Biopython code that builds the backbone (N, CA, C, O; Angstrom):
import numpy as np
from Bio.PDB.StructureBuilder import StructureBuilder

atoms = [
    (1, "ASN", "N", (-15.737, -9.573, 10.320)),
    (1, "ASN", "CA", (-15.138, -8.501, 10.451)),
    (1, "ASN", "C", (-14.485, -8.561, 8.668)),
    (1, "ASN", "O", (-14.195, -9.561, 8.012)),
    (2, "PHE", "N", (-14.417, -7.136, 8.280)),
    (2, "PHE", "CA", (-13.782, -6.979, 7.231)),
    (2, "PHE", "C", (-12.599, -7.549, 6.658)),
    (2, "PHE", "O", (-12.329, -7.811, 5.486)),
    (3, "GLY", "N", (-11.724, -7.736, 8.083)),
    (3, "GLY", "CA", (-10.080, -8.206, 7.686)),
    (3, "GLY", "C", (-10.132, -9.696, 7.048)),
    (3, "GLY", "O", (-9.253, -10.431, 6.598)),
    (4, "MET", "N", (-11.413, -9.818, 7.185)),
    (4, "MET", "CA", (-11.650, -11.646, 6.418)),
    (4, "MET", "C", (-11.846, -11.565, 4.822)),
    (4, "MET", "O", (-11.766, -12.538, 4.072)),
    (5, "ILE", "N", (-12.098, -10.322, 4.453)),
    (5, "ILE", "CA", (-12.093, -10.213, 3.182)),
    (5, "ILE", "C", (-10.851, -9.380, 2.283)),
    (5, "ILE", "O", (-10.523, -8.195, 2.235)),
    (6, "ASN", "N", (-10.247, -10.864, 1.477)),
    (6, "ASN", "CA", (-9.228, -10.149, -0.068)),
    (6, "ASN", "C", (-9.973, -9.227, -0.968)),
    (6, "ASN", "O", (-11.088, -9.533, -1.390)),
    (7, "ASN", "N", (-9.447, -8.224, -1.240)),
    (7, "ASN", "CA", (-9.703, -7.486, -2.142)),
    (7, "ASN", "C", (-11.005, -6.727, -2.287)),
    (7, "ASN", "O", (-11.110, -6.522, -3.496)),
    (8, "ALA", "N", (-11.824, -6.318, -1.798)),
    (8, "ALA", "CA", (-12.742, -6.129, -1.268)),
    (8, "ALA", "C", (-13.125, -4.525, -1.961)),
    (8, "ALA", "O", (-12.705, -3.548, -1.342)),
    (9, "TYR", "N", (-13.701, -4.365, -2.887)),
    (9, "TYR", "CA", (-13.841, -2.824, -3.410)),
    (9, "TYR", "C", (-15.611, -2.833, -4.091)),
    (9, "TYR", "O", (-16.467, -3.706, -4.242)),
    (10, "ILE", "N", (-15.521, -1.297, -4.371)),
    (10, "ILE", "CA", (-17.099, -1.047, -5.398)),
    (10, "ILE", "C", (-16.451, -0.207, -6.672)),
    (10, "ILE", "O", (-15.490, 0.562, -6.663)),
    (11, "ARG", "N", (-17.339, -0.631, -7.816)),
    (11, "ARG", "CA", (-16.903, 0.490, -8.850)),
    (11, "ARG", "C", (-18.209, 0.581, -9.374)),
    (11, "ARG", "O", (-19.206, -0.032, -8.993)),
    (12, "ALA", "N", (-18.088, 1.566, -10.459)),
    (12, "ALA", "CA", (-18.942, 2.272, -11.352)),
    (12, "ALA", "C", (-18.668, 1.745, -12.740)),
    (12, "ALA", "O", (-17.514, 1.836, -13.159)),
    (13, "TYR", "N", (-19.660, 1.171, -13.546)),
    (13, "TYR", "CA", (-19.111, 1.112, -14.629)),
    (13, "TYR", "C", (-19.686, 0.869, -15.887)),
    (13, "TYR", "O", (-20.404, -0.128, -15.963)),
    (14, "ASP", "N", (-19.496, 1.700, -17.097)),
    (14, "ASP", "CA", (-20.454, 1.365, -18.027)),
    (14, "ASP", "C", (-20.373, -0.069, -18.766)),
    (14, "ASP", "O", (-19.342, -0.619, -19.153)),
    (15, "ALA", "N", (-21.822, -0.591, -18.881)),
    (15, "ALA", "CA", (-21.633, -1.845, -19.267)),
    (15, "ALA", "C", (-21.510, -1.801, -20.915)),
    (15, "ALA", "O", (-20.837, -2.778, -21.244)),
    (16, "ASP", "N", (-21.887, -1.071, -22.018)),
    (16, "ASP", "CA", (-21.774, -0.555, -22.943)),
    (16, "ASP", "C", (-20.479, -0.714, -23.318)),
    (16, "ASP", "O", (-20.251, -1.596, -24.147)),
    (17, "ALA", "N", (-19.402, 0.063, -22.818)),
    (17, "ALA", "CA", (-17.849, 0.667, -23.020)),
    (17, "ALA", "C", (-17.570, -0.767, -23.548)),
    (17, "ALA", "O", (-18.168, -1.834, -23.412)),
    (18, "PRO", "N", (-16.281, -0.343, -24.293)),
    (18, "PRO", "CA", (-15.666, -1.500, -24.720)),
    (18, "PRO", "C", (-14.592, -1.942, -23.614)),
    (18, "PRO", "O", (-13.955, -1.140, -22.930)),
    (19, "VAL", "N", (-14.469, -3.558, -23.530)),
    (19, "VAL", "CA", (-13.924, -4.265, -22.684)),
    (19, "VAL", "C", (-12.237, -3.320, -22.238)),
    (19, "VAL", "O", (-11.318, -2.927, -22.956)),
    (20, "GLY", "N", (-12.406, -3.271, -21.145)),
    (20, "GLY", "CA", (-10.711, -2.373, -20.393)),
    (20, "GLY", "C", (-11.239, -0.564, -20.566)),
    (20, "GLY", "O", (-10.382, 0.289, -20.337)),
    (21, "THR", "N", (-12.493, -0.176, -20.922)),
    (21, "THR", "CA", (-12.526, 1.151, -20.889)),
    (21, "THR", "C", (-13.797, 1.879, -19.779)),
    (21, "THR", "O", (-14.037, 3.061, -19.537)),
    (22, "ALA", "N", (-14.469, 0.550, -19.246)),
    (22, "ALA", "CA", (-15.859, 0.584, -18.651)),
    (22, "ALA", "C", (-15.873, 1.533, -17.597)),
    (22, "ALA", "O", (-16.773, 2.363, -17.469)),
    (23, "ASP", "N", (-14.602, 1.399, -16.612)),
    (23, "ASP", "CA", (-14.803, 1.664, -15.295)),
    (23, "ASP", "C", (-14.998, 3.253, -15.247)),
    (23, "ASP", "O", (-14.434, 4.015, -16.032)),
    (24, "LEU", "N", (-15.820, 3.636, -14.286)),
    (24, "LEU", "CA", (-15.728, 5.188, -14.377)),
    (24, "LEU", "C", (-15.363, 5.471, -13.079)),
    (24, "LEU", "O", (-14.763, 6.537, -12.941)),
    (25, "ALA", "N", (-15.538, 4.882, -12.192)),
    (25, "ALA", "CA", (-15.203, 4.911, -10.653)),
    (25, "ALA", "C", (-14.596, 3.437, -10.050)),
    (25, "ALA", "O", (-15.099, 2.327, -10.226)),
    (26, "LYS", "N", (-13.669, 3.684, -9.477)),
    (26, "LYS", "CA", (-13.466, 2.616, -8.159)),
    (26, "LYS", "C", (-13.090, 2.717, -7.064)),
    (26, "LYS", "O", (-12.144, 3.501, -6.989)),
    (27, "TYR", "N", (-13.399, 2.266, -6.090)),
    (27, "TYR", "CA", (-12.811, 2.626, -4.056)),
    (27, "TYR", "C", (-12.574, 1.147, -3.726)),
    (27, "TYR", "O", (-13.338, 0.186, -3.636)),
    (28, "ASP", "N", (-10.959, 1.329, -3.544)),
    (28, "ASP", "CA", (-11.011, -0.130, -3.097)),
    (28, "ASP", "C", (-10.748, -0.014, -1.378)),
    (28, "ASP", "O", (-10.050, 0.808, -0.784)),
    (29, "LEU", "N", (-11.606, -1.195, -0.794)),
    (29, "LEU", "CA", (-11.137, -1.103, 0.807)),
    (29, "LEU", "C", (-9.897, -1.386, 1.494)),
    (29, "LEU", "O", (-9.328, -2.474, 1.587)),
    (30, "SER", "N", (-9.589, -0.382, 1.913)),
    (30, "SER", "CA", (-7.926, -0.488, 2.423)),
    (30, "SER", "C", (-8.499, -1.323, 4.213)),
    (30, "SER", "O", (-9.506, -1.507, 4.897)),
    (31, "GLU", "N", (-7.204, -1.539, 4.205)),
    (31, "GLU", "CA", (-6.787, -2.372, 5.308)),
    (31, "GLU", "C", (-7.284, -1.804, 6.675)),
    (31, "GLU", "O", (-7.449, -2.446, 7.712)),
    (32, "ASP", "N", (-7.525, -0.249, 6.432)),
    (32, "ASP", "CA", (-8.229, 0.388, 7.847)),
    (32, "ASP", "C", (-9.708, 0.400, 8.326)),
    (32, "ASP", "O", (-10.404, 1.055, 9.101)),
    (33, "TYR", "N", (-9.857, -0.784, 7.372)),
    (33, "TYR", "CA", (-11.713, -1.201, 8.078)),
    (33, "TYR", "C", (-11.449, -2.730, 8.782)),
    (33, "TYR", "O", (-12.342, -3.332, 9.378)),
    (34, "SER", "N", (-10.161, -3.217, 8.619)),
    (34, "SER", "CA", (-10.045, -4.673, 9.242)),
    (34, "SER", "C", (-10.599, -4.903, 10.576)),
    (34, "SER", "O", (-10.556, -6.085, 10.916)),
    (35, "THR", "N", (-10.968, -4.315, 11.191)),
    (35, "THR", "CA", (-12.279, -4.760, 12.489)),
    (35, "THR", "C", (-13.420, -4.472, 12.341)),
    (35, "THR", "O", (-14.247, -4.613, 13.241)),
    (36, "ASN", "N", (-13.712, -3.987, 11.116)),
    (36, "ASN", "CA", (-15.095, -3.299, 11.267)),
    (36, "ASN", "C", (-16.231, -4.309, 10.629)),
    (36, "ASN", "O", (-15.710, -5.117, 9.862)),
    (37, "THR", "N", (-17.346, -4.425, 10.731)),
    (37, "THR", "CA", (-18.331, -5.290, 10.367)),
    (37, "THR", "C", (-19.200, -4.946, 9.830)),
    (37, "THR", "O", (-20.093, -5.732, 9.514)),
    (38, "GLY", "N", (-19.255, -3.275, 9.457)),
    (38, "GLY", "CA", (-20.475, -2.857, 8.668)),
    (38, "GLY", "C", (-19.304, -1.734, 8.165)),
    (38, "GLY", "O", (-18.398, -1.336, 8.896)),
    (39, "VAL", "N", (-19.549, -1.245, 6.543)),
    (39, "VAL", "CA", (-18.548, -0.574, 5.924)),
    (39, "VAL", "C", (-19.481, 0.233, 5.024)),
    (39, "VAL", "O", (-20.151, -0.462, 4.261)),
    (40, "ASN", "N", (-19.680, 1.643, 4.947)),
    (40, "ASN", "CA", (-20.393, 2.521, 3.655)),
    (40, "ASN", "C", (-19.227, 2.779, 3.164)),
    (40, "ASN", "O", (-18.463, 3.626, 3.628)),
    (41, "MET", "N", (-18.946, 1.888, 1.939)),
    (41, "MET", "CA", (-17.967, 2.235, 0.572)),
    (41, "MET", "C", (-18.217, 3.536, 0.090)),
    (41, "MET", "O", (-17.448, 4.492, 0.193)),
    (42, "GLY", "N", (-19.334, 3.530, -0.444)),
    (42, "GLY", "CA", (-19.686, 4.657, -1.033)),
    (42, "GLY", "C", (-20.942, 5.286, -2.062)),
    (42, "GLY", "O", (-21.508, 4.318, -2.571)),
    (43, "SER", "N", (-21.330, 6.106, -2.357)),
    (43, "SER", "CA", (-22.528, 6.574, -2.791)),
    (43, "SER", "C", (-23.063, 6.299, -4.116)),
    (43, "SER", "O", (-21.992, 6.294, -4.722)),
    (44, "LEU", "N", (-24.110, 6.021, -5.180)),
    (44, "LEU", "CA", (-24.252, 6.507, -5.902)),
    (44, "LEU", "C", (-25.490, 7.311, -6.223)),
    (44, "LEU", "O", (-26.573, 6.822, -5.902)),
    (45, "TYR", "N", (-25.457, 8.444, -6.799)),
    (45, "TYR", "CA", (-26.703, 9.500, -7.194)),
    (45, "TYR", "C", (-26.517, 10.011, -8.616)),
    (45, "TYR", "O", (-25.609, 9.941, -9.444)),
    (46, "ARG", "N", (-27.975, 10.659, -8.568)),
    (46, "ARG", "CA", (-27.781, 11.331, -9.971)),
    (46, "ARG", "C", (-27.991, 13.042, -9.519)),
    (46, "ARG", "O", (-28.788, 13.468, -8.683)),
    (47, "HIS", "N", (-26.840, 13.985, -10.500)),
    (47, "HIS", "CA", (-27.034, 15.088, -10.000)),
    (47, "HIS", "C", (-27.256, 15.878, -11.510)),
    (47, "HIS", "O", (-26.860, 15.337, -12.542)),
    (48, "ASN", "N", (-27.780, 16.914, -11.522)),
    (48, "ASN", "CA", (-28.139, 17.352, -13.094)),
    (48, "ASN", "C", (-28.305, 16.532, -14.385)),
    (48, "ASN", "O", (-27.967, 16.827, -15.531)),
    (49, "GLY", "N", (-28.928, 15.398, -13.899)),
    (49, "GLY", "CA", (-29.270, 14.577, -15.056)),
    (49, "GLY", "C", (-27.954, 13.014, -15.061)),
    (49, "GLY", "O", (-28.002, 11.853, -15.469)),
    (50, "GLU", "N", (-27.068, 13.752, -14.464)),
    (50, "GLU", "CA", (-25.945, 12.819, -14.949)),
    (50, "GLU", "C", (-25.947, 12.040, -13.289)),
    (50, "GLU", "O", (-26.479, 12.381, -12.233)),
    (51, "TRP", "N", (-24.855, 10.551, -13.772)),
    (51, "TRP", "CA", (-24.966, 9.567, -12.199)),
    (51, "TRP", "C", (-23.296, 10.093, -12.033)),
    (51, "TRP", "O", (-22.388, 10.373, -12.816)),
    (52, "LYS", "N", (-23.478, 10.046, -10.512)),
    (52, "LYS", "CA", (-21.875, 10.451, -9.885)),
    (52, "LYS", "C", (-21.870, 9.057, -8.932)),
    (52, "LYS", "O", (-22.860, 8.357, -8.720)),
    (53, "MET", "N", (-20.526, 8.832, -8.417)),
    (53, "MET", "CA", (-20.262, 8.184, -7.111)),
    (53, "MET", "C", (-19.303, 8.928, -6.306)),
    (53, "MET", "O", (-18.262, 9.420, -6.740)),
    (54, "ASN", "N", (-19.728, 8.980, -5.086)),
    (54, "ASN", "CA", (-18.644, 9.600, -4.079)),
    (54, "ASN", "C", (-18.352, 8.275, -3.579)),
    (54, "ASN", "O", (-19.134, 7.327, -3.628)),
    (55, "ALA", "N", (-16.725, 8.253, -2.903)),
    (55, "ALA", "CA", (-15.766, 7.390, -2.298)),
    (55, "ALA", "C", (-16.342, 8.324, -0.444)),
    (55, "ALA", "O", (-16.124, 9.443, 0.023)),
    (56, "VAL", "N", (-17.271, 6.830, 0.167)),
    (56, "VAL", "CA", (-17.071, 7.049, 1.594)),
    (56, "VAL", "C", (-16.323, 6.923, 2.103)),
    (56, "VAL", "O", (-15.593, 7.849, 2.455)),
    (57, "GLY", "N", (-16.120, 5.594, 2.417)),
    (57, "GLY", "CA", (-14.812, 4.621, 3.354)),
    (57, "GLY", "C", (-14.938, 5.281, 4.786)),
    (57, "GLY", "O", (-14.177, 6.022, 5.408)),
    (58, "GLN", "N", (-16.379, 4.651, 5.132)),
    (58, "GLN", "CA", (-16.779, 4.853, 6.651)),
    (58, "GLN", "C", (-16.994, 3.747, 7.630)),
    (58, "GLN", "O", (-18.196, 3.543, 7.800)),
    (59, "GLY", "N", (-16.283, 3.038, 8.266)),
    (59, "GLY", "CA", (-16.443, 1.734, 9.094)),
    (59, "GLY", "C", (-17.110, 2.127, 10.181)),
    (59, "GLY", "O", (-17.063, 3.264, 10.649)),
    (60, "PHE", "N", (-17.982, 0.870, 10.773)),
    (60, "PHE", "CA", (-18.953, 0.738, 11.695)),
    (60, "PHE", "C", (-19.009, -0.485, 12.584)),
    (60, "PHE", "O", (-19.360, -1.575, 12.133)),
    (61, "ASP", "N", (-18.676, -0.310, 13.807)),
    (61, "ASP", "CA", (-18.803, -1.529, 14.762)),
    (61, "ASP", "C", (-20.060, -1.648, 15.017)),
    (61, "ASP", "O", (-20.684, -0.735, 15.559)),
    (62, "GLY", "N", (-20.644, -2.853, 14.645)),
    (62, "GLY", "CA", (-22.446, -3.438, 14.976)),
    (62, "GLY", "C", (-23.030, -3.776, 13.895)),
    (62, "GLY", "O", (-24.244, -3.977, 13.915)),
    (63, "GLY", "N", (-22.085, -3.948, 12.385)),
    (63, "GLY", "CA", (-23.143, -4.294, 11.233)),
    (63, "GLY", "C", (-24.074, -3.650, 10.565)),
    (63, "GLY", "O", (-24.358, -2.463, 10.727)),
    (64, "LEU", "N", (-24.497, -4.280, 9.921)),
    (64, "LEU", "CA", (-25.493, -3.638, 9.222)),
    (64, "LEU", "C", (-26.598, -2.615, 10.258)),
    (64, "LEU", "O", (-26.873, -1.455, 9.953)),
    (65, "ALA", "N", (-27.005, -3.148, 11.208)),
    (65, "ALA", "CA", (-27.584, -2.180, 12.227)),
    (65, "ALA", "C", (-27.296, -0.934, 12.457)),
    (65, "ALA", "O", (-28.092, 0.005, 12.460)),
    (66, "ALA", "N", (-25.800, -0.892, 12.715)),
    (66, "ALA", "CA", (-24.945, 0.068, 12.970)),
    (66, "ALA", "C", (-25.073, 1.169, 11.960)),
    (66, "ALA", "O", (-25.388, 2.348, 12.127)),
    (67, "LEU", "N", (-24.731, 0.457, 10.786)),
    (67, "LEU", "CA", (-24.658, 1.081, 9.689)),
    (67, "LEU", "C", (-26.325, 1.805, 9.144)),
    (67, "LEU", "O", (-26.300, 2.793, 8.410)),
    (68, "CYS", "N", (-27.293, 1.375, 9.460)),
    (68, "CYS", "CA", (-28.340, 1.628, 8.902)),
    (68, "CYS", "C", (-28.709, 2.980, 10.188)),
    (68, "CYS", "O", (-29.183, 4.076, 9.891)),
    (69, "GLY", "N", (-28.347, 2.534, 11.605)),
    (69, "GLY", "CA", (-28.318, 3.848, 12.163)),
    (69, "GLY", "C", (-27.947, 5.060, 12.097)),
    (69, "GLY", "O", (-28.546, 5.941, 12.714)),
    (70, "ASN", "N", (-26.750, 5.331, 11.226)),
    (70, "ASN", "CA", (-26.493, 6.065, 10.496)),
    (70, "ASN", "C", (-26.966, 7.045, 9.804)),
    (70, "ASN", "O", (-26.498, 8.180, 9.716)),
    (71, "PHE", "N", (-28.012, 6.562, 9.244)),
    (71, "PHE", "CA", (-29.208, 7.137, 8.212)),
    (71, "PHE", "C", (-30.372, 7.063, 8.775)),
    (71, "PHE", "O", (-31.479, 7.197, 8.252)),
    (72, "GLY", "N", (-30.070, 6.823, 9.977)),
    (72, "GLY", "CA", (-31.601, 7.093, 11.120)),
    (72, "GLY", "C", (-32.674, 5.997, 10.679)),
    (72, "GLY", "O", (-33.871, 6.241, 10.830)),
    (73, "ILE", "N", (-32.279, 4.897, 10.180)),
    (73, "ILE", "CA", (-33.125, 3.965, 9.938)),
    (73, "ILE", "C", (-33.107, 2.958, 11.256)),
    (73, "ILE", "O", (-32.013, 2.667, 11.740)),
    (74, "ALA", "N", (-34.235, 2.469, 11.789)),
    (74, "ALA", "CA", (-34.422, 1.565, 12.772)),
    (74, "ALA", "C", (-34.258, -0.172, 12.394)),
    (74, "ALA", "O", (-34.826, -0.700, 11.438)),
    (75, "THR", "N", (-33.743, -0.584, 12.951)),
    (75, "THR", "CA", (-33.479, -2.135, 12.268)),
    (75, "THR", "C", (-34.256, -3.104, 13.600)),
    (75, "THR", "O", (-34.238, -4.333, 13.527)),
    (76, "GLU", "N", (-34.740, -2.577, 14.470)),
    (76, "GLU", "CA", (-35.750, -3.251, 15.313)),
    (76, "GLU", "C", (-37.087, -3.352, 15.284)),
    (76, "GLU", "O", (-37.676, -4.002, 16.147)),
]
sb = StructureBuilder()
sb.init_structure("model")
sb.init_model(0)
sb.init_chain("A")
sb.init_seg("    ")
for serial, (resi, resn, name, xyz) in enumerate(atoms, 1):
    if name == "N":
        sb.init_residue(resn, " ", resi, " ")
    sb.init_atom(name, np.array(xyz, "f"), 0.0, 1.0, " ", f" {name:<3s}", serial, name[0])
structure = sb.get_structure()
């Protein structure tokens, strides 16, 4: 479960930006998901030609299969 992971996060960054200015967005996984075995932390998408990042923070019991099922993807 995610309670066993320290400092889990996702981030979007500009690889060409100067050091210390690269982060465009960051989402830290809080202790709210310590018992979950799957987490949708966020989504990355393009809108009007620009990259966007949306923090989701949705926990799942049942691991990757449960997360995939949320998107209508069968894992069997």
